[in-house]
PyMOL Python script that loads the backbone (N, CA, C, O; Angstrom):
from pymol import cmd

cmd.read_pdbstr("""\
ATOM      1  N   MET A   1      36.659 -61.299 -25.844  1.00  0.00           N
ATOM      2  CA  MET A   1      37.606 -62.209 -26.977  1.00  0.00           C
ATOM      3  C   MET A   1      37.264 -61.735 -28.326  1.00  0.00           C
ATOM      4  O   MET A   1      38.126 -61.611 -29.197  1.00  0.00           O
ATOM      5  N   ILE A   2      36.045 -61.472 -28.512  1.00  0.00           N
ATOM      6  CA  ILE A   2      35.700 -60.873 -29.686  1.00  0.00           C
ATOM      7  C   ILE A   2      36.161 -59.477 -30.165  1.00  0.00           C
ATOM      8  O   ILE A   2      36.507 -59.087 -31.280  1.00  0.00           O
ATOM      9  N   VAL A   3      36.040 -58.737 -28.767  1.00  0.00           N
ATOM     10  CA  VAL A   3      37.083 -57.270 -29.378  1.00  0.00           C
ATOM     11  C   VAL A   3      38.334 -57.270 -29.454  1.00  0.00           C
ATOM     12  O   VAL A   3      38.976 -56.402 -30.045  1.00  0.00           O
ATOM     13  N   LEU A   4      38.852 -58.317 -28.819  1.00  0.00           N
ATOM     14  CA  LEU A   4      40.227 -58.008 -28.773  1.00  0.00           C
ATOM     15  C   LEU A   4      40.468 -58.742 -30.514  1.00  0.00           C
ATOM     16  O   LEU A   4      41.400 -58.388 -31.237  1.00  0.00           O
ATOM     17  N   ALA A   5      39.631 -59.576 -30.843  1.00  0.00           N
ATOM     18  CA  ALA A   5      40.042 -60.158 -32.356  1.00  0.00           C
ATOM     19  C   ALA A   5      39.837 -58.859 -33.255  1.00  0.00           C
ATOM     20  O   ALA A   5      40.613 -58.568 -34.165  1.00  0.00           O
ATOM     21  N   VAL A   6      38.857 -58.201 -32.955  1.00  0.00           N
ATOM     22  CA  VAL A   6      38.528 -56.664 -33.992  1.00  0.00           C
ATOM     23  C   VAL A   6      39.761 -56.077 -33.667  1.00  0.00           C
ATOM     24  O   VAL A   6      40.356 -55.856 -34.722  1.00  0.00           O
ATOM     25  N   VAL A   7      40.459 -55.702 -32.637  1.00  0.00           N
ATOM     26  CA  VAL A   7      41.450 -54.894 -32.426  1.00  0.00           C
ATOM     27  C   VAL A   7      42.317 -55.265 -33.025  1.00  0.00           C
ATOM     28  O   VAL A   7      42.998 -54.383 -33.547  1.00  0.00           O
ATOM     29  N   CYS A   8      42.696 -56.584 -33.237  1.00  0.00           N
ATOM     30  CA  CYS A   8      44.228 -57.237 -33.699  1.00  0.00           C
ATOM     31  C   CYS A   8      43.775 -57.570 -35.040  1.00  0.00           C
ATOM     32  O   CYS A   8      44.704 -58.140 -35.612  1.00  0.00           O
ATOM     33  N   THR A   9      42.900 -57.480 -35.687  1.00  0.00           N
ATOM     34  CA  THR A   9      42.721 -57.693 -37.281  1.00  0.00           C
ATOM     35  C   THR A   9      42.853 -56.228 -37.392  1.00  0.00           C
ATOM     36  O   THR A   9      43.834 -56.036 -38.109  1.00  0.00           O
ATOM     37  N   LEU A  10      42.420 -55.279 -37.087  1.00  0.00           N
ATOM     38  CA  LEU A  10      42.553 -53.603 -37.278  1.00  0.00           C
ATOM     39  C   LEU A  10      44.130 -53.458 -37.179  1.00  0.00           C
ATOM     40  O   LEU A  10      44.726 -53.085 -38.189  1.00  0.00           O
ATOM     41  N   ILE A  11      44.556 -53.623 -36.483  1.00  0.00           N
ATOM     42  CA  ILE A  11      45.919 -53.397 -36.096  1.00  0.00           C
ATOM     43  C   ILE A  11      47.142 -54.009 -37.421  1.00  0.00           C
ATOM     44  O   ILE A  11      48.058 -53.418 -37.993  1.00  0.00           O
ATOM     45  N   ALA A  12      46.703 -55.217 -37.516  1.00  0.00           N
ATOM     46  CA  ALA A  12      47.267 -56.008 -38.570  1.00  0.00           C
ATOM     47  C   ALA A  12      46.884 -55.198 -40.199  1.00  0.00           C
ATOM     48  O   ALA A  12      47.693 -54.863 -41.065  1.00  0.00           O
ATOM     49  N   GLY A  13      45.507 -55.064 -40.204  1.00  0.00           N
ATOM     50  CA  GLY A  13      45.508 -54.366 -41.236  1.00  0.00           C
ATOM     51  C   GLY A  13      46.126 -53.007 -41.279  1.00  0.00           C
ATOM     52  O   GLY A  13      46.291 -52.448 -42.363  1.00  0.00           O
ATOM     53  N   ALA A  14      46.381 -52.602 -40.459  1.00  0.00           N
ATOM     54  CA  ALA A  14      47.121 -50.844 -40.758  1.00  0.00           C
ATOM     55  C   ALA A  14      48.338 -51.315 -40.975  1.00  0.00           C
ATOM     56  O   ALA A  14      48.927 -50.945 -41.991  1.00  0.00           O
ATOM     57  N   LEU A  15      48.974 -52.241 -40.050  1.00  0.00           N
ATOM     58  CA  LEU A  15      50.472 -52.416 -40.199  1.00  0.00           C
ATOM     59  C   LEU A  15      50.855 -53.495 -42.042  1.00  0.00           C
ATOM     60  O   LEU A  15      51.931 -53.486 -42.641  1.00  0.00           O
ATOM     61  N   GLY A  16      49.673 -54.199 -42.430  1.00  0.00           N
ATOM     62  CA  GLY A  16      49.978 -54.372 -43.758  1.00  0.00           C
ATOM     63  C   GLY A  16      50.133 -53.717 -44.589  1.00  0.00           C
ATOM     64  O   GLY A  16      51.003 -53.935 -45.432  1.00  0.00           O
ATOM     65  N   ALA A  17      49.230 -52.562 -44.624  1.00  0.00           N
ATOM     66  CA  ALA A  17      49.301 -51.408 -45.564  1.00  0.00           C
ATOM     67  C   ALA A  17      50.388 -51.034 -45.811  1.00  0.00           C
ATOM     68  O   ALA A  17      50.571 -50.582 -46.942  1.00  0.00           O
ATOM     69  N   PHE A  18      51.476 -51.075 -44.894  1.00  0.00           N
ATOM     70  CA  PHE A  18      52.724 -50.624 -45.268  1.00  0.00           C
ATOM     71  C   PHE A  18      53.926 -51.458 -45.901  1.00  0.00           C
ATOM     72  O   PHE A  18      55.096 -51.113 -46.069  1.00  0.00           O
ATOM     73  N   LEU A  19      53.054 -53.099 -46.312  1.00  0.00           N
ATOM     74  CA  LEU A  19      54.058 -54.195 -46.900  1.00  0.00           C
ATOM     75  C   LEU A  19      53.756 -53.996 -48.053  1.00  0.00           C
ATOM     76  O   LEU A  19      52.645 -53.600 -48.404  1.00  0.00           O
ATOM     77  N   GLU A  20      54.869 -54.284 -48.942  1.00  0.00           N
ATOM     78  CA  GLU A  20      55.130 -53.905 -50.304  1.00  0.00           C
ATOM     79  C   GLU A  20      54.035 -54.743 -51.163  1.00  0.00           C
ATOM     80  O   GLU A  20      52.972 -54.302 -51.601  1.00  0.00           O
ATOM     81  N   PRO A  21      54.489 -55.895 -51.281  1.00  0.00           N
ATOM     82  CA  PRO A  21      53.533 -56.904 -51.965  1.00  0.00           C
ATOM     83  C   PRO A  21      52.015 -56.627 -51.456  1.00  0.00           C
ATOM     84  O   PRO A  21      51.816 -56.584 -50.242  1.00  0.00           O
ATOM     85  N   VAL A  22      50.951 -56.442 -52.359  1.00  0.00           N
ATOM     86  CA  VAL A  22      49.473 -56.149 -51.999  1.00  0.00           C
ATOM     87  C   VAL A  22      48.997 -57.441 -51.420  1.00  0.00           C
ATOM     88  O   VAL A  22      48.014 -57.510 -50.683  1.00  0.00           O
ATOM     89  N   SER A  23      49.796 -58.557 -51.812  1.00  0.00           N
ATOM     90  CA  SER A  23      48.712 -59.956 -51.411  1.00  0.00           C
ATOM     91  C   SER A  23      48.979 -60.207 -49.974  1.00  0.00           C
ATOM     92  O   SER A  23      48.334 -61.028 -49.321  1.00  0.00           O
ATOM     93  N   PHE A  24      50.271 -59.240 -49.332  1.00  0.00           N
ATOM     94  CA  PHE A  24      50.344 -59.462 -47.734  1.00  0.00           C
ATOM     95  C   PHE A  24      49.676 -58.685 -47.293  1.00  0.00           C
ATOM     96  O   PHE A  24      48.979 -58.991 -46.325  1.00  0.00           O
ATOM     97  N   SER A  25      49.641 -57.606 -47.741  1.00  0.00           N
ATOM     98  CA  SER A  25      48.189 -56.514 -46.906  1.00  0.00           C
ATOM     99  C   SER A  25      46.897 -57.040 -47.032  1.00  0.00           C
ATOM    100  O   SER A  25      45.951 -56.576 -46.396  1.00  0.00           O
ATOM    101  N   VAL A  26      46.809 -57.864 -47.718  1.00  0.00           N
ATOM    102  CA  VAL A  26      45.261 -58.363 -47.815  1.00  0.00           C
ATOM    103  C   VAL A  26      45.591 -59.720 -47.004  1.00  0.00           C
ATOM    104  O   VAL A  26      44.735 -60.054 -46.184  1.00  0.00           O
ATOM    105  N   ALA A  27      46.585 -60.434 -47.119  1.00  0.00           N
ATOM    106  CA  ALA A  27      46.224 -62.045 -46.331  1.00  0.00           C
ATOM    107  C   ALA A  27      46.747 -61.569 -44.978  1.00  0.00           C
ATOM    108  O   ALA A  27      46.941 -62.570 -44.288  1.00  0.00           O
ATOM    109  N   LEU A  28      47.031 -60.540 -44.367  1.00  0.00           N
ATOM    110  CA  LEU A  28      47.765 -60.588 -43.130  1.00  0.00           C
ATOM    111  C   LEU A  28      46.525 -60.440 -42.209  1.00  0.00           C
ATOM    112  O   LEU A  28      46.446 -61.222 -41.262  1.00  0.00           O
ATOM    113  N   PRO A  29      45.669 -59.628 -42.368  1.00  0.00           N
ATOM    114  CA  PRO A  29      44.358 -59.364 -41.323  1.00  0.00           C
ATOM    115  C   PRO A  29      43.530 -60.893 -41.590  1.00  0.00           C
ATOM    116  O   PRO A  29      42.903 -61.392 -40.656  1.00  0.00           O
ATOM    117  N   ILE A  30      43.575 -61.400 -42.596  1.00  0.00           N
ATOM    118  CA  ILE A  30      42.631 -62.347 -42.801  1.00  0.00           C
ATOM    119  C   ILE A  30      43.226 -63.402 -42.079  1.00  0.00           C
ATOM    120  O   ILE A  30      42.516 -64.097 -41.352  1.00  0.00           O
ATOM    121  N   ALA A  31      44.741 -63.667 -42.209  1.00  0.00           N
ATOM    122  CA  ALA A  31      45.135 -64.720 -41.390  1.00  0.00           C
ATOM    123  C   ALA A  31      45.139 -64.626 -39.824  1.00  0.00           C
ATOM    124  O   ALA A  31      45.055 -65.670 -39.176  1.00  0.00           O
ATOM    125  N   VAL A  32      45.241 -63.320 -39.145  1.00  0.00           N
ATOM    126  CA  VAL A  32      44.555 -62.941 -37.977  1.00  0.00           C
ATOM    127  C   VAL A  32      43.591 -63.262 -37.587  1.00  0.00           C
ATOM    128  O   VAL A  32      43.622 -63.847 -36.504  1.00  0.00           O
ATOM    129  N   MET A  33      42.266 -63.054 -38.247  1.00  0.00           N
ATOM    130  CA  MET A  33      41.299 -63.342 -37.814  1.00  0.00           C
ATOM    131  C   MET A  33      40.671 -65.146 -37.912  1.00  0.00           C
ATOM    132  O   MET A  33      39.842 -65.802 -37.281  1.00  0.00           O
ATOM    133  N   GLY A  34      41.554 -65.397 -39.002  1.00  0.00           N
ATOM    134  CA  GLY A  34      41.548 -67.120 -39.123  1.00  0.00           C
ATOM    135  C   GLY A  34      42.050 -67.948 -37.644  1.00  0.00           C
ATOM    136  O   GLY A  34      41.807 -69.016 -37.083  1.00  0.00           O
ATOM    137  N   GLY A  35      42.826 -66.834 -37.438  1.00  0.00           N
ATOM    138  CA  GLY A  35      43.392 -67.671 -36.126  1.00  0.00           C
ATOM    139  C   GLY A  35      42.667 -67.548 -35.028  1.00  0.00           C
ATOM    140  O   GLY A  35      42.545 -68.461 -34.211  1.00  0.00           O
ATOM    141  N   PHE A  36      42.138 -66.434 -34.924  1.00  0.00           N
ATOM    142  CA  PHE A  36      40.880 -66.484 -33.536  1.00  0.00           C
ATOM    143  C   PHE A  36      39.815 -67.417 -33.597  1.00  0.00           C
ATOM    144  O   PHE A  36      39.362 -68.099 -32.678  1.00  0.00           O
ATOM    145  N   ILE A  37      39.263 -67.341 -35.491  1.00  0.00           N
ATOM    146  CA  ILE A  37      38.201 -68.141 -35.407  1.00  0.00           C
ATOM    147  C   ILE A  37      38.591 -69.907 -35.314  1.00  0.00           C
ATOM    148  O   ILE A  37      37.714 -70.766 -35.404  1.00  0.00           O
ATOM    149  N   LEU A  38      40.250 -70.261 -35.094  1.00  0.00           N
ATOM    150  CA  LEU A  38      40.423 -71.615 -34.981  1.00  0.00           C
ATOM    151  C   LEU A  38      40.531 -71.639 -33.507  1.00  0.00           C
ATOM    152  O   LEU A  38      40.158 -72.632 -32.883  1.00  0.00           O
ATOM    153  N   LYS A  39      41.052 -70.534 -32.880  1.00  0.00           N
ATOM    154  CA  LYS A  39      41.028 -70.878 -31.647  1.00  0.00           C
ATOM    155  C   LYS A  39      39.599 -70.969 -30.652  1.00  0.00           C
ATOM    156  O   LYS A  39      39.415 -71.628 -29.628  1.00  0.00           O
ATOM    157  N   ALA A  40      38.743 -70.100 -31.334  1.00  0.00           N
ATOM    158  CA  ALA A  40      37.162 -70.355 -30.679  1.00  0.00           C
ATOM    159  C   ALA A  40      36.687 -71.607 -31.077  1.00  0.00           C
ATOM    160  O   ALA A  40      35.930 -72.212 -30.319  1.00  0.00           O
ATOM    161  N   ILE A  41      36.991 -72.054 -32.074  1.00  0.00           N
ATOM    162  CA  ILE A  41      36.387 -73.474 -32.517  1.00  0.00           C
ATOM    163  C   ILE A  41      37.055 -74.883 -31.332  1.00  0.00           C
ATOM    164  O   ILE A  41      36.501 -75.850 -30.810  1.00  0.00           O
ATOM    165  N   LYS A  42      38.436 -74.363 -31.299  1.00  0.00           N
ATOM    166  CA  LYS A  42      39.028 -75.387 -30.621  1.00  0.00           C
ATOM    167  C   LYS A  42      39.046 -75.295 -28.972  1.00  0.00           C
ATOM    168  O   LYS A  42      39.661 -76.166 -28.356  1.00  0.00           O
ATOM    169  N   SER A  43      38.405 -74.293 -28.297  1.00  0.00           N
ATOM    170  CA  SER A  43      38.053 -73.982 -27.408  1.00  0.00           C
ATOM    171  C   SER A  43      36.742 -74.515 -26.752  1.00  0.00           C
ATOM    172  O   SER A  43      36.535 -74.523 -25.538  1.00  0.00           O
ATOM    173  N   ARG A  44      35.759 -75.022 -27.853  1.00  0.00           N
ATOM    174  CA  ARG A  44      34.609 -75.567 -27.668  1.00  0.00           C
ATOM    175  C   ARG A  44      35.035 -76.748 -27.002  1.00  0.00           C
ATOM    176  O   ARG A  44      36.118 -77.320 -27.124  1.00  0.00           O
ATOM    177  N   PRO A  45      33.723 -77.160 -26.030  1.00  0.00           N
ATOM    178  CA  PRO A  45      33.831 -78.534 -25.229  1.00  0.00           C
ATOM    179  C   PRO A  45      33.355 -79.705 -26.488  1.00  0.00           C
ATOM    180  O   PRO A  45      33.320 -80.908 -26.231  1.00  0.00           O
TER     181      PRO A  45
END
""", "prot")
cmd.dss("prot")
cmd.show_as("cartoon", "prot")
cmd.util.cbc("prot")
cmd.orient("prot")
């Protein structure tokens, strides 16, 4: 799961580099990693 989160964050960072507003290029990888963190917290018993 950690490897998948890292790979998806790197892909989001690469895709975000082509977005025009700089805020999107910064926020997209953070949002992807935040989604994985929330999923990990919710899946705990």
